[in-house]
C-alpha positions as CSV (number, residue, x, y, z in Angstrom):
1,C,10.8,-67.3,7.0
2,K,9.5,-68.2,10.5
3,R,13.0,-67.8,12.0
4,E,13.1,-64.3,10.4
5,Y,9.9,-63.2,12.3
6,I,11.1,-64.6,15.6
7,A,14.4,-62.8,15.1
8,Y,12.6,-59.5,14.6
9,Y,10.9,-59.9,18.0
10,L,14.1,-61.0,19.7
11,S,16.1,-58.1,18.3
12,S,16.5,-55.5,21.0
13,K,17.2,-52.7,18.5
14,V,14.0,-53.5,16.6
15,K,12.0,-53.5,19.9
16,D,13.5,-50.2,20.9
17,L,12.7,-48.6,17.6
18,Q,9.2,-49.9,17.7
19,A,8.7,-48.5,21.2
20,E,9.9,-45.1,20.1
21,Q,7.6,-45.3,17.1
22,R,4.6,-46.0,19.4
23,K,5.6,-42.9,21.5
24,L,5.8,-40.7,18.4
25,M,2.4,-42.0,17.2
26,A,0.9,-41.1,20.6
27,E,2.2,-37.6,20.2
28,N,0.8,-37.5,16.6
29,N,4.1,-36.5,15.0
30,R,3.6,-37.8,11.5
31,A,7.0,-36.8,10.0
32,E,9.0,-38.5,12.8
33,V,6.8,-41.6,12.6
34,E,7.5,-42.0,8.9
35,S,11.2,-41.6,9.6
36,M,11.0,-44.2,12.4
37,K,9.3,-46.6,10.0
38,R,12.2,-46.3,7.6
39,K,14.7,-47.0,10.5
40,I,12.7,-50.1,11.6
41,K,12.6,-51.4,8.0
42,A,16.4,-50.9,7.7
43,E,17.0,-52.8,11.0
44,M,14.6,-55.6,10.0
45,D,16.4,-55.9,6.6
46,R,19.7,-56.1,8.5
47,V,18.3,-58.9,10.7
48,R,17.0,-60.8,7.7
49,A,20.4,-60.5,6.0
50,E,22.1,-61.9,9.1
51,I,19.7,-64.8,9.2
52,E,20.2,-65.5,5.5
53,T,24.0,-65.5,5.8
54,G,24.0,-67.3,9.2
55,N,25.6,-64.5,11.1
56,T,23.2,-64.1,14.0
57,K,24.5,-61.9,16.8
58,M,21.4,-61.1,18.8
């Protein structure tokens, strides 16, 4: 579980998506923020699946 959280912070795609989400939140664009949350969750799920199967490519 701990490796999972570390991997989230090391994943460049997750970091990029979170930075884009912060920008959208600053612009107060709610629909795009919700869409970005779904993209971030999907990427985190992908990272978790990689860790669980042992296929880490970060």
